[in-house]
C-alpha positions as CSV (number, residue, x, y, z in Angstrom):
1,M,-14.2,-3.0,-2.9
2,R,-13.0,-4.9,0.1
3,Q,-11.4,-2.9,2.9
4,T,-7.8,-3.8,3.9
5,N,-7.0,-5.6,7.2
6,T,-5.1,-2.6,8.6
7,F,-7.8,0.0,8.1
8,K,-11.2,-1.5,8.5
9,K,-13.3,1.7,8.8
10,S,-14.2,4.2,6.3
11,L,-11.9,7.1,5.4
12,W,-13.3,10.4,6.7
13,V,-11.9,13.4,4.9
14,F,-11.8,17.0,5.7
15,H,-11.3,19.5,2.8
16,L,-9.1,22.6,3.4
17,N,-8.8,25.3,0.8
18,T,-5.6,27.2,1.4
19,G,-6.2,29.8,-1.4
20,S,-7.1,28.1,-4.6
21,C,-9.1,29.2,-7.6
22,N,-11.8,26.5,-6.7
23,G,-11.1,24.4,-9.7
24,C,-9.8,21.5,-7.6
25,D,-12.6,22.0,-5.1
26,I,-15.2,21.4,-7.9
27,E,-13.4,18.2,-8.8
28,I,-13.4,17.0,-5.2
29,V,-17.1,17.6,-5.0
30,A,-17.5,15.8,-8.4
31,T,-15.6,12.8,-6.9
32,L,-18.2,12.7,-4.0
33,T,-21.3,13.1,-6.2
34,P,-23.2,10.1,-7.6
35,R,-21.4,10.0,-10.9
36,Y,-18.1,8.9,-9.3
37,D,-19.6,8.1,-5.9
38,A,-16.6,7.8,-3.7
39,E,-18.8,7.0,-0.7
40,R,-19.3,3.5,-2.0
41,F,-15.6,2.9,-1.2
42,G,-16.0,4.4,2.3
43,I,-14.8,7.9,1.6
44,K,-16.9,10.4,3.4
45,L,-16.6,14.2,3.7
46,V,-16.8,15.5,7.3
47,G,-17.3,19.0,8.7
48,T,-14.5,19.1,11.3
49,P,-10.9,18.0,11.3
50,R,-11.4,16.4,14.7
51,H,-13.3,13.6,13.0
52,A,-11.1,13.3,9.9
53,D,-8.6,10.7,9.0
54,V,-7.4,12.4,5.8
55,L,-6.9,16.1,5.1
56,I,-7.4,17.1,1.5
57,A,-5.6,20.4,0.8
58,T,-6.1,22.5,-2.3
59,G,-4.4,25.6,-3.5
60,P,-1.2,27.5,-2.7
61,V,-0.7,28.4,0.9
62,T,-1.3,32.1,1.4
63,K,0.4,34.0,4.3
64,E,-3.0,34.2,6.2
65,M,-3.7,30.5,5.8
66,A,-0.3,29.1,6.9
67,D,-1.1,29.2,10.7
68,R,-4.7,28.0,10.1
69,A,-3.5,25.1,8.0
70,K,-1.1,24.1,10.8
71,R,-3.9,24.4,13.4
72,V,-6.3,22.2,11.3
73,Y,-3.6,19.6,10.9
74,E,-2.9,19.6,14.7
75,Q,-6.6,19.1,15.4
76,M,-6.7,15.8,13.5
77,P,-6.5,12.6,15.5
78,E,-3.7,10.1,14.9
79,P,-3.2,8.4,12.5
80,K,-3.5,11.4,10.2
81,Y,-2.8,11.6,6.5
82,V,-2.6,14.5,4.1
83,M,-3.5,14.5,0.4
84,C,-2.5,17.5,-1.8
85,V,-4.8,18.0,-4.7
86,G,-3.8,20.1,-7.7
87,S,-0.6,21.6,-8.9
88,C,-1.1,24.8,-6.9
89,G,-1.1,22.8,-3.7
90,S,2.0,21.0,-4.5
91,T,4.2,23.7,-6.0
92,G,2.3,26.9,-5.9
93,G,1.2,26.5,-9.5
94,V,0.6,29.7,-11.4
95,F,0.8,31.6,-8.1
96,Y,4.4,30.5,-7.4
97,D,5.8,34.1,-7.5
98,S,2.9,35.9,-6.0
99,Y,3.7,38.3,-3.1
100,N,1.0,36.7,-0.9
101,T,1.8,33.0,-1.3
102,L,4.3,30.8,0.5
103,G,4.2,27.9,-2.1
104,G,2.9,24.4,-1.7
105,I,1.2,22.9,1.4
106,D,4.3,20.7,2.0
107,K,6.2,23.7,3.2
108,I,3.7,23.9,6.1
109,I,2.6,20.3,6.9
110,P,3.8,16.9,5.8
111,V,2.1,15.5,2.7
112,D,1.5,11.8,2.1
113,V,-0.1,11.7,-1.4
114,Y,0.1,14.2,-4.3
115,V,-2.6,14.5,-7.0
116,P,-1.1,16.4,-10.0
117,G,-3.2,18.3,-12.5
118,C,-4.9,21.7,-12.9
119,P,-7.5,20.6,-12.0
120,P,-7.1,16.9,-11.5
121,R,-9.8,14.6,-12.7
122,P,-12.0,12.7,-10.2
123,E,-10.5,9.4,-11.4
124,A,-7.0,10.7,-10.3
125,I,-8.4,11.7,-6.9
126,I,-9.9,8.2,-6.4
127,H,-6.6,6.7,-7.6
128,A,-4.8,8.8,-4.9
129,F,-7.1,7.3,-2.3
130,V,-6.0,3.8,-3.4
131,K,-2.4,4.9,-3.1
132,L,-3.1,6.3,0.3
133,W,-4.6,2.9,1.4
134,E,-1.4,1.2,0.1
135,K,0.6,3.6,2.2
136,M,-1.5,2.9,5.3
137,D,-1.0,-0.9,4.8
138,K,2.8,-0.4,4.6
139,K,2.8,1.8,7.7
140,A,0.7,-0.7,9.6
141,E,3.0,-3.6,8.7
142,K,6.0,-1.7,10.0
143,S,4.4,-0.9,13.3
144,R,3.4,-4.4,14.1
145,P,5.5,-5.8,16.9
146,V,7.6,-8.9,16.4
147,K,6.9,-11.6,19.0
148,K,10.1,-13.5,18.9
149,R,13.2,-13.3,16.7
150,K,13.3,-17.0,16.0
151,Q,9.7,-17.2,15.1
152,A,10.1,-14.1,12.8
153,N,12.9,-15.7,10.9
154,K,10.9,-18.9,10.4
155,N,7.9,-17.0,9.1
156,K,9.9,-14.7,6.8
157,T,8.7,-16.6,3.7
158,V,5.1,-16.7,5.0
159,N,5.1,-13.0,5.6
160,K,6.6,-12.4,2.2
161,D,3.7,-14.4,0.7
162,K,1.2,-12.3,2.6
163,T,2.8,-9.1,1.4
164,V,2.6,-10.3,-2.2
165,K,-1.0,-11.4,-1.6
166,R,-1.8,-7.9,-0.2
167,S,-0.2,-6.1,-3.1
168,K,-2.2,-8.3,-5.5
169,I,-5.4,-7.3,-3.6
170,V,-4.6,-3.6,-3.8
171,N,-3.7,-3.9,-7.5
172,K,-7.0,-5.8,-8.1
173,R,-8.8,-3.0,-6.1
174,S,-7.4,-0.3,-8.3
175,T,-8.3,-2.2,-11.5
176,I,-11.8,-2.7,-10.3
177,L,-12.1,1.0,-9.5
178,T,-10.9,1.9,-12.9
179,K,-13.3,-0.5,-14.6
180,R,-16.2,0.8,-12.6
181,I,-15.4,4.4,-13.4
182,T,-15.0,3.7,-17.2
183,E,-18.3,1.7,-17.2
184,Q,-20.2,4.7,-15.7
185,K,-19.1,6.9,-18.6
Protein backbone atom coordinates (compact mmCIF):
# COMPACT_ATOMS: atom_id res chain seq x y z
CA MET A 1 0.00 0.00 0.00
CA ARG A 2 1.40 3.36 -0.99
CA GLN A 3 1.34 6.17 1.55
CA THR A 4 -0.42 9.38 0.63
CA ASN A 5 1.41 12.59 -0.19
CA THR A 6 0.02 14.41 2.82
CA PHE A 7 0.98 11.90 5.50
CA LYS A 8 4.22 10.21 4.53
CA LYS A 9 5.02 8.58 7.86
CA SER A 10 3.47 5.66 9.66
CA LEU A 11 0.42 6.12 11.83
CA TRP A 12 1.32 5.59 15.46
CA VAL A 13 -1.69 4.77 17.59
CA PHE A 14 -2.32 4.84 21.32
CA HIS A 15 -5.09 2.68 22.75
CA LEU A 16 -7.25 4.07 25.56
CA ASN A 17 -9.80 1.86 27.33
CA THR A 18 -12.38 4.12 28.97
CA GLY A 19 -14.36 1.35 30.65
CA SER A 20 -15.15 -1.36 28.11
CA CYS A 21 -15.71 -5.09 28.52
CA ASN A 22 -12.44 -5.72 26.59
CA GLY A 23 -14.18 -7.23 23.55
CA CYS A 24 -13.05 -4.31 21.36
CA ASP A 25 -9.58 -4.43 22.90
CA ILE A 26 -9.19 -8.05 21.80
CA GLU A 27 -10.22 -7.10 18.25
CA ILE A 28 -7.69 -4.24 18.19
CA VAL A 29 -4.95 -6.66 19.26
CA ALA A 30 -6.15 -9.10 16.58
CA THR A 31 -5.81 -6.30 14.00
CA LEU A 32 -2.17 -5.81 14.99
CA THR A 33 -1.23 -9.51 15.10
CA PRO A 34 0.19 -11.39 12.08
CA ARG A 35 -3.18 -12.62 10.79
CA TYR A 36 -4.30 -9.12 9.79
CA ASP A 37 -0.89 -7.43 10.27
CA ALA A 38 -1.78 -3.75 10.33
CA GLU A 39 1.92 -2.90 10.72
CA ARG A 40 2.50 -3.66 7.04
CA PHE A 41 0.38 -0.56 6.35
CA GLY A 42 2.39 1.52 8.80
CA ILE A 43 0.01 1.28 11.77
CA LYS A 44 2.02 0.84 14.97
CA LEU A 45 0.90 0.71 18.60
CA VAL A 46 2.88 3.01 20.91
CA GLY A 47 3.04 3.14 24.69
CA THR A 48 2.55 6.86 25.26
CA PRO A 49 0.14 9.46 23.85
CA ARG A 50 3.06 11.86 23.40
CA HIS A 51 4.24 9.77 20.43
CA ALA A 52 0.80 8.98 18.99
CA ASP A 53 -0.91 10.38 15.91
CA VAL A 54 -4.19 8.53 16.50
CA LEU A 55 -6.03 7.81 19.74
CA ILE A 56 -8.11 4.63 19.64
CA ALA A 57 -10.80 4.83 22.32
CA THR A 58 -12.93 1.87 23.39
CA GLY A 59 -15.78 1.58 25.85
CA PRO A 60 -18.24 3.98 27.45
CA VAL A 61 -16.67 6.82 29.39
CA THR A 62 -16.93 6.24 33.12
CA LYS A 63 -16.98 9.16 35.54
CA GLU A 64 -13.46 8.33 36.70
CA MET A 65 -12.07 8.12 33.15
CA ALA A 66 -13.50 11.42 31.84
CA ASP A 67 -10.68 13.63 33.14
CA ARG A 68 -8.05 11.03 32.24
CA ALA A 69 -9.36 10.77 28.67
CA LYS A 70 -9.14 14.57 28.31
CA ARG A 71 -5.60 14.54 29.70
CA VAL A 72 -4.49 11.79 27.30
CA TYR A 73 -6.02 13.70 24.36
CA GLU A 74 -4.26 16.93 25.40
CA GLN A 75 -0.89 15.12 25.62
CA MET A 76 -1.03 14.12 21.94
CA PRO A 77 0.92 16.30 19.48
CA GLU A 78 -0.80 18.06 16.57
CA PRO A 79 -2.21 16.88 14.20
CA LYS A 80 -4.17 14.46 16.36
CA TYR A 81 -7.01 12.18 15.37
CA VAL A 82 -9.42 10.06 17.41
CA MET A 83 -10.96 6.75 16.39
CA CYS A 84 -13.85 5.38 18.42
CA VAL A 85 -14.05 1.57 18.28
CA GLY A 86 -17.24 -0.26 19.21
CA SER A 87 -20.80 0.70 19.96
CA CYS A 88 -20.05 1.33 23.64
CA GLY A 89 -17.53 4.00 22.77
CA SER A 90 -19.87 5.79 20.39
CA THR A 91 -23.20 5.66 22.25
CA GLY A 92 -22.59 4.00 25.58
CA GLY A 93 -23.87 0.68 24.22
CA VAL A 94 -25.41 -1.65 26.78
CA PHE A 95 -24.10 0.62 29.55
CA TYR A 96 -26.04 3.69 28.32
CA ASP A 97 -28.20 4.00 31.46
CA SER A 98 -25.62 2.94 34.01
CA TYR A 99 -25.15 5.21 37.01
CA ASN A 100 -21.38 5.36 36.50
CA THR A 101 -21.12 6.11 32.75
CA LEU A 102 -21.34 9.42 30.92
CA GLY A 103 -21.98 7.90 27.46
CA GLY A 104 -19.79 7.86 24.39
CA ILE A 105 -16.29 9.28 24.08
CA ASP A 106 -17.55 12.05 21.78
CA LYS A 107 -19.08 13.79 24.81
CA ILE A 108 -15.56 14.28 26.17
CA ILE A 109 -13.25 14.70 23.15
CA PRO A 110 -13.86 15.19 19.40
CA VAL A 111 -14.00 11.96 17.38
CA ASP A 112 -12.92 11.72 13.72
CA VAL A 113 -13.84 8.13 12.81
CA TYR A 114 -16.35 5.69 14.32
CA VAL A 115 -16.11 1.90 14.00
CA PRO A 116 -19.52 0.36 14.75
CA GLY A 117 -19.99 -3.13 16.10
CA CYS A 118 -19.99 -5.10 19.31
CA PRO A 119 -17.17 -5.95 18.93
CA PRO A 120 -16.16 -4.73 15.47
CA ARG A 121 -14.18 -7.08 13.25
CA PRO A 122 -10.51 -6.36 12.48
CA GLU A 123 -11.44 -5.71 8.84
CA ALA A 124 -13.72 -2.90 10.00
CA ILE A 125 -10.91 -1.40 12.06
CA ILE A 126 -8.54 -1.48 9.08
CA HIS A 127 -11.28 0.07 6.92
CA ALA A 128 -11.59 2.85 9.52
CA PHE A 129 -7.87 3.56 9.15
CA VAL A 130 -8.38 3.94 5.39
CA LYS A 131 -11.21 6.41 6.07
CA LEU A 132 -8.96 8.25 8.50
CA TRP A 133 -6.26 8.57 5.81
CA GLU A 134 -8.91 10.00 3.46
CA LYS A 135 -9.88 12.52 6.12
CA MET A 136 -6.22 13.48 6.60
CA ASP A 137 -5.89 14.05 2.85
CA LYS A 138 -8.93 16.35 2.78
CA LYS A 139 -7.71 18.29 5.81
CA ALA A 140 -4.24 18.71 4.31
CA GLU A 141 -5.68 19.95 1.00
CA LYS A 142 -7.73 22.60 2.79
CA SER A 143 -4.75 23.84 4.80
CA ARG A 144 -2.47 24.34 1.79
CA PRO A 145 -1.98 28.06 1.10
CA VAL A 146 -2.99 29.47 -2.27
CA LYS A 147 -0.11 31.40 -3.89
CA LYS A 148 -2.03 33.74 -6.17
CA ARG A 149 -5.71 34.08 -6.94
CA LYS A 150 -5.22 34.22 -10.71
CA GLN A 151 -3.01 31.17 -10.71
CA ALA A 152 -5.49 29.30 -8.52
CA ASN A 153 -8.32 30.03 -10.98
CA LYS A 154 -6.20 28.81 -13.90
CA ASN A 155 -5.31 25.60 -12.15
CA LYS A 156 -8.82 24.80 -10.91
CA THR A 157 -9.31 22.06 -13.47
CA VAL A 158 -5.83 20.67 -12.80
CA ASN A 159 -6.51 20.55 -9.04
CA LYS A 160 -9.84 18.88 -9.70
CA ASP A 161 -8.06 16.20 -11.74
CA LYS A 162 -5.55 15.69 -8.90
CA THR A 163 -8.38 15.30 -6.41
CA VAL A 164 -10.07 12.74 -8.62
CA LYS A 165 -6.75 10.93 -9.01
CA ARG A 166 -6.21 10.91 -5.22
CA SER A 167 -9.68 9.56 -4.55
CA LYS A 168 -9.05 6.81 -7.10
CA ILE A 169 -5.80 5.96 -5.30
CA VAL A 170 -7.58 5.79 -1.93
CA ASN A 171 -10.37 3.63 -3.38
CA LYS A 172 -7.76 1.38 -4.95
CA ARG A 173 -5.99 1.17 -1.58
CA SER A 174 -9.14 0.06 0.21
CA THR A 175 -9.88 -2.60 -2.43
CA ILE A 176 -6.31 -3.90 -2.15
CA LEU A 177 -6.71 -4.08 1.65
CA THR A 178 -9.97 -5.96 1.32
CA LYS A 179 -8.48 -8.41 -1.20
CA ARG A 180 -5.44 -9.08 0.99
CA ILE A 181 -7.56 -9.70 4.06
CA THR A 182 -9.89 -12.10 2.23
CA GLU A 183 -6.91 -13.92 0.70
CA GLN A 184 -5.48 -14.53 4.16
CA LYS A 185 -8.64 -16.31 5.29
